C-alpha positions as CSV (number, residue, x, y, z in Angstrom):
1,X,3.9,-25.8,-0.2
2,X,7.4,-25.1,-1.5
3,X,9.3,-22.0,-0.7
4,X,12.6,-20.6,-1.8
5,X,15.0,-18.9,0.6
6,X,17.7,-16.7,-0.9
7,X,19.7,-13.5,-0.5
8,X,18.9,-11.1,-3.3
9,X,21.5,-9.6,-5.6
10,X,21.7,-5.9,-6.3
11,X,19.6,-4.6,-9.2
12,X,21.0,-3.1,-12.3
13,X,19.8,0.3,-11.1
14,X,21.9,0.2,-7.9
15,X,25.5,1.2,-7.5
16,X,25.7,0.3,-3.8
17,X,24.8,-2.9,-2.0
18,X,21.7,-1.7,-0.1
19,X,18.9,-4.2,0.6
20,X,21.2,-7.2,-0.3
21,X,22.1,-8.3,3.3
22,X,18.7,-9.7,4.3
23,X,17.3,-13.1,3.3
24,X,14.0,-13.4,1.4
25,X,11.4,-16.2,1.4
26,X,9.3,-16.5,-1.7
27,X,6.5,-19.0,-2.3
28,X,6.3,-21.1,-5.4
29,X,3.3,-21.0,-7.7
30,X,0.8,-23.7,-6.8
31,X,-1.8,-23.0,-9.5
32,X,-1.1,-22.3,-13.1
33,X,-1.3,-18.7,-14.4
34,X,-3.9,-17.8,-17.0
35,X,-4.8,-14.7,-18.9
36,X,-7.8,-12.7,-17.9
37,X,-10.3,-12.7,-20.7
38,X,-11.4,-9.0,-20.3
39,X,-8.1,-7.2,-19.7
40,X,-5.5,-9.7,-20.8
41,X,-3.6,-9.6,-17.5
42,X,-2.0,-12.7,-16.2
43,X,-3.6,-14.0,-13.1
44,X,-3.3,-16.8,-10.6
45,X,-5.7,-18.4,-8.1
46,X,-3.0,-18.6,-5.5
47,X,-2.3,-15.4,-3.6
48,X,0.7,-16.6,-1.7
49,X,3.0,-16.1,-4.6
50,X,2.5,-12.3,-4.1
51,X,4.0,-12.5,-0.6
52,X,7.7,-11.9,0.0
53,X,9.0,-12.1,3.5
54,X,12.4,-10.7,4.6
55,X,14.5,-12.0,7.5
56,X,17.7,-10.8,9.1
57,X,19.5,-14.2,8.9
58,X,19.2,-17.4,7.0
59,X,18.4,-19.4,10.2
60,X,15.4,-17.2,10.9
61,X,14.0,-17.9,7.5
62,X,14.5,-21.6,7.8
63,X,13.0,-21.7,11.3
64,X,9.9,-19.8,10.0
65,X,9.5,-22.3,7.1
66,X,9.9,-25.3,9.4
67,X,7.4,-23.8,11.9
68,X,4.8,-23.5,9.1
69,X,5.5,-27.0,7.8
70,X,6.7,-25.8,4.4
71,X,9.3,-27.5,2.2
72,X,12.1,-25.1,1.5
73,X,15.1,-24.8,-0.8
74,X,18.0,-22.6,0.3
75,X,20.0,-20.9,-2.4
76,X,23.7,-20.2,-1.7
77,X,24.9,-16.7,-1.0
78,X,25.9,-14.9,-4.2
79,X,29.6,-14.6,-4.7
80,X,30.8,-11.0,-5.0
81,X,33.6,-10.6,-7.5
82,X,35.6,-7.4,-7.4
83,X,37.9,-6.7,-10.3
84,X,40.5,-4.1,-9.3
85,X,40.5,-1.2,-11.7
86,X,42.9,1.7,-11.7
87,X,42.9,4.8,-13.9
88,X,46.6,4.5,-14.9
89,X,46.0,1.0,-16.3
90,X,44.1,2.6,-19.1
91,X,47.4,4.0,-20.4
92,X,49.7,1.0,-20.0
93,X,51.5,-0.1,-23.1
94,X,51.8,-3.8,-22.1
95,X,48.1,-4.4,-21.4
96,X,46.4,-7.2,-23.4
97,X,44.6,-6.1,-26.6
98,X,41.3,-7.7,-27.5
C-alpha cells in the first residue's frame, strides 16, 4: 500500500495558520472509482482512502508507516512567503505601475 505524508496548507477560508502544523498521512486509492448506478455517486471498493491520520511530527508519521509495512512518500514542507505590505505604500508616487 502506498501512502503520502505531508503537512497541509491553510485553506482559502482561513486567515490564520491553525491546523497547519501537524503532519497528515493519506492512503492512495488501490481500486478504481466507479459511479453507483442508482444514485450516481462515485464509490470505491477500498475504504482506506477515507482515512486521514494526523501526527505531531514527520518522524512519527514515517515510523507509523514503516511499522505497518507501507511504502510512503514524504512531501516537503510548504514554503511560506510573506510579502511586506504597508498602508503608506498605496500612496507612493514612485511605485511601479502595471
